[in-house]
C-alpha positions as protocol buffer text, in pm:
chain_id: "A"
residue {
  index: 1
  type: MET
  ca { x: -2553 y: -1376 z: 4280 }
}
residue {
  index: 2
  type: LYS
  ca { x: -2775 y: -1537 z: 4020 }
}
residue {
  index: 3
  type: LEU
  ca { x: -2843 y: -1339 z: 3703 }
}
residue {
  index: 4
  type: LYS
  ca { x: -3220 y: -1353 z: 3756 }
}
residue {
  index: 5
  type: ASP
  ca { x: -3173 y: -1178 z: 4096 }
}
residue {
  index: 6
  type: SER
  ca { x: -2953 y: -898 z: 3961 }
}
residue {
  index: 7
  type: LYS
  ca { x: -2992 y: -545 z: 3827 }
}
residue {
  index: 8
  type: THR
  ca { x: -2830 y: -675 z: 3507 }
}
residue {
  index: 9
  type: TYR
  ca { x: -3132 y: -900 z: 3455 }
}
residue {
  index: 10
  type: LEU
  ca { x: -3362 y: -596 z: 3467 }
}
residue {
  index: 11
  type: ASN
  ca { x: -3124 y: -404 z: 3239 }
}
residue {
  index: 12
  type: LEU
  ca { x: -3141 y: -690 z: 2987 }
}
residue {
  index: 13
  type: ALA
  ca { x: -3521 y: -666 z: 2997 }
}
residue {
  index: 14
  type: LYS
  ca { x: -3509 y: -287 z: 2952 }
}
residue {
  index: 15
  type: ALA
  ca { x: -3267 y: -325 z: 2662 }
}
residue {
  index: 16
  type: TYR
  ca { x: -3488 y: -592 z: 2505 }
}
residue {
  index: 17
  type: ALA
  ca { x: -3796 y: -367 z: 2531 }
}
residue {
  index: 18
  type: GLY
  ca { x: -3601 y: -70 z: 2397 }
}
residue {
  index: 19
  type: GLU
  ca { x: -3469 y: -262 z: 2097 }
}
residue {
  index: 20
  type: CYS
  ca { x: -3817 y: -393 z: 2014 }
}
residue {
  index: 21
  type: GLN
  ca { x: -3955 y: -41 z: 2026 }
}
residue {
  index: 22
  type: ALA
  ca { x: -3667 y: 102 z: 1823 }
}
residue {
  index: 23
  type: ARG
  ca { x: -3728 y: -163 z: 1559 }
}
residue {
  index: 24
  type: THR
  ca { x: -4094 y: -64 z: 1531 }
}
residue {
  index: 25
  type: ARG
  ca { x: -4023 y: 311 z: 1530 }
}
residue {
  index: 26
  type: TYR
  ca { x: -3766 y: 259 z: 1253 }
}
residue {
  index: 27
  type: GLU
  ca { x: -4014 y: 48 z: 1056 }
}
residue {
  index: 28
  type: PHE
  ca { x: -4246 y: 351 z: 1069 }
}
residue {
  index: 29
  type: ILE
  ca { x: -3963 y: 566 z: 934 }
}
residue {
  index: 30
  type: GLU
  ca { x: -3886 y: 308 z: 665 }
}
residue {
  index: 31
  type: TYR
  ca { x: -4254 y: 306 z: 567 }
}
residue {
  index: 32
  type: GLY
  ca { x: -4251 y: 686 z: 548 }
}
residue {
  index: 33
  type: ALA
  ca { x: -3942 y: 681 z: 328 }
}
residue {
  index: 34
  type: ARG
  ca { x: -4103 y: 434 z: 85 }
}
residue {
  index: 35
  type: TYR
  ca { x: -4433 y: 623 z: 92 }
}
residue {
  index: 36
  type: ASN
  ca { x: -4252 y: 946 z: 0 }
}
residue {
  index: 37
  type: GLY
  ca { x: -4055 y: 786 z: -285 }
}
residue {
  index: 38
  type: TYR
  ca { x: -3723 y: 729 z: -106 }
}
residue {
  index: 39
  type: GLY
  ca { x: -3685 y: 356 z: -160 }
}
residue {
  index: 40
  type: ALA
  ca { x: -3306 y: 370 z: -137 }
}
residue {
  index: 41
  type: ILE
  ca { x: -3324 y: 533 z: 208 }
}
residue {
  index: 42
  type: ALA
  ca { x: -3586 y: 276 z: 310 }
}
residue {
  index: 43
  type: GLU
  ca { x: -3340 y: -2 z: 222 }
}
residue {
  index: 44
  type: ILE
  ca { x: -3074 y: 152 z: 447 }
}
residue {
  index: 45
  type: ILE
  ca { x: -3323 y: 182 z: 731 }
}
residue {
  index: 46
  type: ASP
  ca { x: -3446 y: -173 z: 668 }
}
residue {
  index: 47
  type: LYS
  ca { x: -3097 y: -303 z: 744 }
}
residue {
  index: 48
  type: ILE
  ca { x: -3098 y: -107 z: 1072 }
}
residue {
  index: 49
  type: VAL
  ca { x: -3444 y: -250 z: 1152 }
}
residue {
  index: 50
  type: TYR
  ca { x: -3305 y: -601 z: 1105 }
}
residue {
  index: 51
  type: ASN
  ca { x: -3008 y: -517 z: 1328 }
}
residue {
  index: 52
  type: GLU
  ca { x: -3245 y: -395 z: 1601 }
}
residue {
  index: 53
  type: PHE
  ca { x: -3443 y: -720 z: 1571 }
}
residue {
  index: 54
  type: ASN
  ca { x: -3125 y: -916 z: 1629 }
}
residue {
  index: 55
  type: HIS
  ca { x: -3022 y: -697 z: 1922 }
}
residue {
  index: 56
  type: ALA
  ca { x: -3361 y: -772 z: 2081 }
}
residue {
  index: 57
  type: ARG
  ca { x: -3310 y: -1142 z: 2007 }
}
residue {
  index: 58
  type: MET
  ca { x: -2970 y: -1143 z: 2179 }
}
residue {
  index: 59
  type: PHE
  ca { x: -3104 y: -965 z: 2489 }
}
residue {
  index: 60
  type: TYR
  ca { x: -3403 y: -1202 z: 2495 }
}
residue {
  index: 61
  type: THR
  ca { x: -3172 y: -1502 z: 2474 }
}
residue {
  index: 62
  type: ALA
  ca { x: -2962 y: -1371 z: 2764 }
}
residue {
  index: 63
  type: ILE
  ca { x: -3280 y: -1336 z: 2970 }
}
residue {
  index: 64
  type: GLN
  ca { x: -3396 y: -1688 z: 2879 }
}
residue {
  index: 65
  type: ASN
  ca { x: -3056 y: -1833 z: 2968 }
}
residue {
  index: 66
  type: ALA
  ca { x: -3078 y: -1678 z: 3315 }
}
residue {
  index: 67
  type: ASP
  ca { x: -3335 y: -1928 z: 3438 }
}
residue {
  index: 68
  type: LYS
  ca { x: -3432 y: -2279 z: 3334 }
}
residue {
  index: 69
  type: GLU
  ca { x: -3787 y: -2226 z: 3460 }
}
residue {
  index: 70
  type: GLU
  ca { x: -4052 y: -2043 z: 3261 }
}
residue {
  index: 71
  type: ILE
  ca { x: -4026 y: -1668 z: 3306 }
}
residue {
  index: 72
  type: LYS
  ca { x: -4380 y: -1545 z: 3371 }
}
residue {
  index: 73
  type: ASN
  ca { x: -4317 y: -1172 z: 3374 }
}
residue {
  index: 74
  type: ILE
  ca { x: -4041 y: -919 z: 3436 }
}
residue {
  index: 75
  type: GLU
  ca { x: -4159 y: -592 z: 3584 }
}
residue {
  index: 76
  type: ILE
  ca { x: -3958 y: -303 z: 3444 }
}
residue {
  index: 77
  type: CYS
  ca { x: -4010 y: 65 z: 3482 }
}
residue {
  index: 78
  type: SER
  ca { x: -3831 y: 266 z: 3218 }
}
residue {
  index: 79
  type: GLY
  ca { x: -3892 y: 555 z: 2984 }
}
residue {
  index: 80
  type: TYR
  ca { x: -3910 y: 501 z: 2610 }
}
residue {
  index: 81
  type: PRO
  ca { x: -3938 y: 770 z: 2340 }
}
residue {
  index: 82
  type: PHE
  ca { x: -4258 y: 845 z: 2154 }
}
residue {
  index: 83
  type: LYS
  ca { x: -4123 y: 1149 z: 1964 }
}
residue {
  index: 84
  type: GLU
  ca { x: -4143 y: 1044 z: 1600 }
}
residue {
  index: 85
  type: LYS
  ca { x: -4418 y: 1195 z: 1386 }
}
residue {
  index: 86
  type: TRP
  ca { x: -4487 y: 1157 z: 1015 }
}
residue {
  index: 87
  type: ASP
  ca { x: -4211 y: 1384 z: 882 }
}
residue {
  index: 88
  type: LEU
  ca { x: -3922 y: 1188 z: 728 }
}
residue {
  index: 89
  type: THR
  ca { x: -3646 y: 1443 z: 782 }
}
residue {
  index: 90
  type: GLU
  ca { x: -3747 y: 1510 z: 1142 }
}
residue {
  index: 91
  type: ASN
  ca { x: -3778 y: 1137 z: 1212 }
}
residue {
  index: 92
  type: LEU
  ca { x: -3423 y: 1081 z: 1088 }
}
residue {
  index: 93
  type: ARG
  ca { x: -3307 y: 1343 z: 1339 }
}
residue {
  index: 94
  type: LEU
  ca { x: -3506 y: 1181 z: 1619 }
}
residue {
  index: 95
  type: ALA
  ca { x: -3377 y: 833 z: 1530 }
}
residue {
  index: 96
  type: MET
  ca { x: -3025 y: 976 z: 1547 }
}
residue {
  index: 97
  type: GLN
  ca { x: -3102 y: 1100 z: 1901 }
}
residue {
  index: 98
  type: ASP
  ca { x: -3249 y: 763 z: 1999 }
}
residue {
  index: 99
  type: GLU
  ca { x: -2934 y: 583 z: 1887 }
}
residue {
  index: 100
  type: GLU
  ca { x: -2714 y: 834 z: 2068 }
}
residue {
  index: 101
  type: ALA
  ca { x: -2905 y: 763 z: 2390 }
}
residue {
  index: 102
  type: GLU
  ca { x: -2838 y: 389 z: 2355 }
}
residue {
  index: 103
  type: VAL
  ca { x: -2469 y: 455 z: 2287 }
}
residue {
  index: 104
  type: LYS
  ca { x: -2457 y: 628 z: 2627 }
}
residue {
  index: 105
  type: LEU
  ca { x: -2684 y: 386 z: 2817 }
}
residue {
  index: 106
  type: TYR
  ca { x: -2540 y: 47 z: 2722 }
}
residue {
  index: 107
  type: PRO
  ca { x: -2191 y: 113 z: 2865 }
}
residue {
  index: 108
  type: GLU
  ca { x: -2363 y: 200 z: 3195 }
}
residue {
  index: 109
  type: PHE
  ca { x: -2547 y: -132 z: 3179 }
}
residue {
  index: 110
  type: ALA
  ca { x: -2214 y: -303 z: 3099 }
}
residue {
  index: 111
  type: GLU
  ca { x: -2050 y: -146 z: 3404 }
}
residue {
  index: 112
  type: THR
  ca { x: -2332 y: -274 z: 3626 }
}
residue {
  index: 113
  type: ALA
  ca { x: -2300 y: -623 z: 3476 }
}
residue {
  index: 114
  type: LYS
  ca { x: -1924 y: -618 z: 3535 }
}
residue {
  index: 115
  type: LYS
  ca { x: -1966 y: -514 z: 3898 }
}
residue {
  index: 116
  type: GLU
  ca { x: -2226 y: -787 z: 3951 }
}
residue {
  index: 117
  type: GLY
  ca { x: -1999 y: -1053 z: 3801 }
}
residue {
  index: 118
  type: PHE
  ca { x: -2158 y: -1104 z: 3458 }
}
residue {
  index: 119
  type: PRO
  ca { x: -1877 y: -1048 z: 3205 }
}
residue {
  index: 120
  type: GLU
  ca { x: -2062 y: -1203 z: 2908 }
}
residue {
  index: 121
  type: GLU
  ca { x: -2361 y: -974 z: 2954 }
}
residue {
  index: 122
  type: ALA
  ca { x: -2126 y: -677 z: 3003 }
}
residue {
  index: 123
  type: GLN
  ca { x: -1958 y: -756 z: 2672 }
}
residue {
  index: 124
  type: LEU
  ca { x: -2296 y: -794 z: 2499 }
}
residue {
  index: 125
  type: PHE
  ca { x: -2395 y: -443 z: 2609 }
}
residue {
  index: 126
  type: LEU
  ca { x: -2059 y: -301 z: 2493 }
}
residue {
  index: 127
  type: ASN
  ca { x: -2075 y: -479 z: 2156 }
}
residue {
  index: 128
  type: ILE
  ca { x: -2426 y: -355 z: 2085 }
}
residue {
  index: 129
  type: ALA
  ca { x: -2328 y: -2 z: 2192 }
}
residue {
  index: 130
  type: GLU
  ca { x: -2061 y: -8 z: 1917 }
}
residue {
  index: 131
  type: ILE
  ca { x: -2320 y: -114 z: 1659 }
}
residue {
  index: 132
  type: GLU
  ca { x: -2557 y: 160 z: 1778 }
}
residue {
  index: 133
  type: LYS
  ca { x: -2276 y: 411 z: 1707 }
}
residue {
  index: 134
  type: THR
  ca { x: -2284 y: 304 z: 1341 }
}
residue {
  index: 135
  type: HIS
  ca { x: -2663 y: 345 z: 1337 }
}
residue {
  index: 136
  type: PHE
  ca { x: -2622 y: 693 z: 1486 }
}
residue {
  index: 137
  type: GLU
  ca { x: -2376 y: 783 z: 1208 }
}
residue {
  index: 138
  type: LYS
  ca { x: -2609 y: 653 z: 935 }
}
residue {
  index: 139
  type: PHE
  ca { x: -2909 y: 841 z: 1068 }
}
residue {
  index: 140
  type: LYS
  ca { x: -2694 y: 1153 z: 1115 }
}
residue {
  index: 141
  type: SER
  ca { x: -2570 y: 1134 z: 756 }
}
residue {
  index: 142
  type: LEU
  ca { x: -2918 y: 1079 z: 615 }
}
residue {
  index: 143
  type: TYR
  ca { x: -3064 y: 1359 z: 828 }
}
residue {
  index: 144
  type: THR
  ca { x: -2787 y: 1604 z: 736 }
}
residue {
  index: 145
  type: GLN
  ca { x: -2817 y: 1531 z: 364 }
}
residue {
  index: 146
  type: MET
  ca { x: -3198 y: 1546 z: 368 }
}
residue {
  index: 147
  type: SER
  ca { x: -3211 y: 1871 z: 564 }
}
residue {
  index: 148
  type: LYS
  ca { x: -2943 y: 2039 z: 350 }
}
residue {
  index: 149
  type: GLY
  ca { x: -3081 y: 1909 z: 20 }
}
residue {
  index: 150
  type: THR
  ca { x: -2755 y: 1728 z: -64 }
}
residue {
  index: 151
  type: LEU
  ca { x: -2887 y: 1372 z: -67 }
}
residue {
  index: 152
  type: TYR
  ca { x: -2911 y: 1371 z: -447 }
}
residue {
  index: 153
  type: LYS
  ca { x: -2684 y: 1667 z: -525 }
}
residue {
  index: 154
  type: LYS
  ca { x: -2308 y: 1663 z: -464 }
}
residue {
  index: 155
  type: SER
  ca { x: -2040 y: 1928 z: -512 }
}
residue {
  index: 156
  type: LYS
  ca { x: -1841 y: 1704 z: -748 }
}
residue {
  index: 157
  type: PRO
  ca { x: -1937 y: 1417 z: -978 }
}
residue {
  index: 158
  type: VAL
  ca { x: -2003 y: 1083 z: -804 }
}
residue {
  index: 159
  type: LYS
  ca { x: -2128 y: 748 z: -929 }
}
residue {
  index: 160
  type: TRP
  ca { x: -2503 y: 695 z: -878 }
}
residue {
  index: 161
  type: VAL
  ca { x: -2664 y: 352 z: -901 }
}
residue {
  index: 162
  type: CYS
  ca { x: -3031 y: 271 z: -947 }
}
residue {
  index: 163
  type: SER
  ca { x: -3135 y: 29 z: -675 }
}
residue {
  index: 164
  type: HIS
  ca { x: -3393 y: -129 z: -907 }
}
residue {
  index: 165
  type: CYS
  ca { x: -3211 y: -209 z: -1229 }
}
residue {
  index: 166
  type: GLY
  ca { x: -2846 y: -135 z: -1151 }
}
residue {
  index: 167
  type: TYR
  ca { x: -2806 y: 152 z: -1401 }
}
residue {
  index: 168
  type: GLU
  ca { x: -2499 y: 360 z: -1312 }
}
residue {
  index: 169
  type: VAL
  ca { x: -2410 y: 717 z: -1402 }
}
residue {
  index: 170
  type: THR
  ca { x: -2142 y: 961 z: -1287 }
}
residue {
  index: 171
  type: ASP
  ca { x: -2271 y: 1315 z: -1230 }
}
residue {
  index: 172
  type: LYS
  ca { x: -2315 y: 1580 z: -959 }
}
residue {
  index: 173
  type: GLU
  ca { x: -2683 y: 1494 z: -929 }
}
residue {
  index: 174
  type: ALA
  ca { x: -2879 y: 1170 z: -942 }
}
residue {
  index: 175
  type: PRO
  ca { x: -3113 y: 1145 z: -1241 }
}
residue {
  index: 176
  type: LYS
  ca { x: -3468 y: 1267 z: -1170 }
}
residue {
  index: 177
  type: LYS
  ca { x: -3583 y: 941 z: -1328 }
}
residue {
  index: 178
  type: CYS
  ca { x: -3386 y: 630 z: -1422 }
}
residue {
  index: 179
  type: PRO
  ca { x: -3348 y: 627 z: -1803 }
}
residue {
  index: 180
  type: VAL
  ca { x: -3365 y: 247 z: -1804 }
}
residue {
  index: 181
  type: CYS
  ca { x: -3644 y: 141 z: -1564 }
}
residue {
  index: 182
  type: GLN
  ca { x: -3809 y: 483 z: -1510 }
}
residue {
  index: 183
  type: VAL
  ca { x: -3806 y: 479 z: -1127 }
}
residue {
  index: 184
  type: ALA
  ca { x: -3783 y: 812 z: -945 }
}
residue {
  index: 185
  type: GLN
  ca { x: -3468 y: 973 z: -809 }
}
residue {
  index: 186
  type: GLY
  ca { x: -3542 y: 842 z: -460 }
}
residue {
  index: 187
  type: GLU
  ca { x: -3434 y: 495 z: -573 }
}
residue {
  index: 188
  type: PHE
  ca { x: -3076 y: 609 z: -644 }
}
residue {
  index: 189
  type: LEU
  ca { x: -2783 y: 583 z: -406 }
}
residue {
  index: 190
  type: VAL
  ca { x: -2425 y: 697 z: -431 }
}
residue {
  index: 191
  type: LYS
  ca { x: -2223 y: 391 z: -531 }
}
residue {
  index: 192
  type: ILE
  ca { x: -1953 y: 304 z: -284 }
}
residue {
  index: 193
  type: ASP
  ca { x: -1667 y: 133 z: -463 }
}
residue {
  index: 194
  type: GLU
  ca { x: -1519 y: -152 z: -262 }
}
């Protein structure tokens, strides 16, 4: 069986469309974070946005490699979420759900690819599913901290770093305003020592 005649080919197209849409939805969330003064959260989401772009690129490349001729159109029928609104905390929860759905879907696509004799495409789906698990965890952590009010308040002192100027301080709460460059609390992140 040729890839272009398989269910895997359609699954690659669905995955491509899904990743493109996820990227755009997450750009909306990133915009909302920046708009509401959470630049540090926006930077985390921006990295996820870039990952989603590259997932789409990899699926697109797999589709393009399936046929040497120009691909005019691929008809796909699939559902895609349109849940996000303009509430940052709720959108983090919804993004978490979106990622969880991909974590469940891509192994199913991998199984189909395996059965159809496309091991490279199967591995691509499995690899991206693993990455989507990390996105799920990041969105879950951000959502939990935002909804519980613990994003900038911790039970014990931690090191905070200003994402603009690099100022660091150890305290239970991030400064309301950076004493060096005067940016708001939303630009601080907990420093993770390597």
